[in-house]
C-alpha positions in Angstrom: 165.5 152.2 50.4 166.6 151.8 46.8 168.8 148.9 47.8 165.8 147.0 49.2 163.9 147.4 45.9 166.9 146.3 44.0 167.3 143.3 46.3 163.6 142.3 45.7 163.8 142.7 41.9 167.0 140.6 41.6 165.3 137.4 42.7 162.6 137.5 40.0 163.3 136.6 36.4 160.5 137.2 34.0 162.5 136.9 30.8 161.1 133.6 29.8 157.5 134.0 31.0 156.0 135.1 27.7 157.7 132.5 25.5 155.2 129.7 26.1 152.1 131.9 26.7 150.9 131.4 23.2 150.9 127.6 23.6 149.0 127.8 26.9 146.5 130.2 25.4 145.8 127.9 22.5 145.4 124.9 24.7 143.0 126.6 27.1 140.8 128.3 24.5 137.9 126.0 23.5 137.6 125.2 19.9 134.9 127.1 18.2 132.7 124.8 16.0 132.9 125.4 12.3 129.5 125.9 10.7 128.7 125.5 7.1 127.2 128.6 5.5 123.4 128.6 6.0 123.4 126.5 9.1 120.2 127.2 11.1 120.5 129.2 14.3 118.8 126.4 16.3 121.5 123.9 15.3 124.3 126.4 16.0 122.7 127.0 19.5 122.5 123.3 20.2 126.1 122.8 19.3 127.3 125.8 21.2 125.5 125.0 24.5 125.9 121.2 24.5 129.2 121.5 26.4 131.2 119.7 23.7 128.9 116.7 23.6 127.6 117.5 20.2 130.3 118.0 17.6 128.6 118.5 14.2 125.4 119.5 12.5 124.2 115.9 12.0 124.4 115.1 15.7 122.5 118.4 16.5 119.8 117.4 14.1 119.4 114.0 15.8 119.2 115.7 19.2 116.5 118.1 18.0 114.6 115.3 16.3 114.7 113.3 19.5 113.5 116.2 21.5 110.5 116.7 19.2 109.6 113.0 19.3 109.9 113.0 23.1 107.7 116.1 23.4 105.0 114.5 21.1 105.0 111.3 23.1 104.6 113.1 26.4 101.9 115.3 24.9 99.9 112.3 23.6 100.3 110.5 26.9 99.0 113.4 28.9 96.2 114.0 26.4 95.0 110.4 26.5 95.5 110.0 30.2 93.4 113.1 31.0 90.7 112.3 28.4 90.4 108.7 29.6 89.3 109.8 33.0 86.8 112.2 31.6 85.1 115.0 33.4 81.9 114.3 35.2 79.3 116.8 34.2 76.1 116.6 36.3 72.9 116.3 34.2 71.6 119.4 36.0 74.5 121.4 34.4 73.5 120.3 30.9 69.8 121.4 31.5 70.7 124.6 33.4 74.1 126.2 32.2 74.3 128.5 35.3 74.4 125.4 37.6 77.6 125.2 39.4 78.7 128.8 38.7 79.8 130.9 41.7 77.0 133.1 43.2 77.5 136.8 42.6 77.2 138.9 45.8 
């Protein structure tokens, strides 16, 4: 039985397996972005979760600014779209505020 174990171990050479492991580890590890002291957390979050698309703080600021502008444009569009149609209030509802309310059982 010991001869079989020796026979199996003789075919495997692990002596050089750890020599290049540091190089592989450094290549596979993603680079962590370097932040300047005092960088806001929002900018750090945008850089971290961008998947490598955003590389520095200036790009993150532009992305955040674009998001804010887009949000304001969509909000104004919805506001004016909904207010242009208006809500029809029957004249009876203006005279009698209970008009149109559900009837209590």
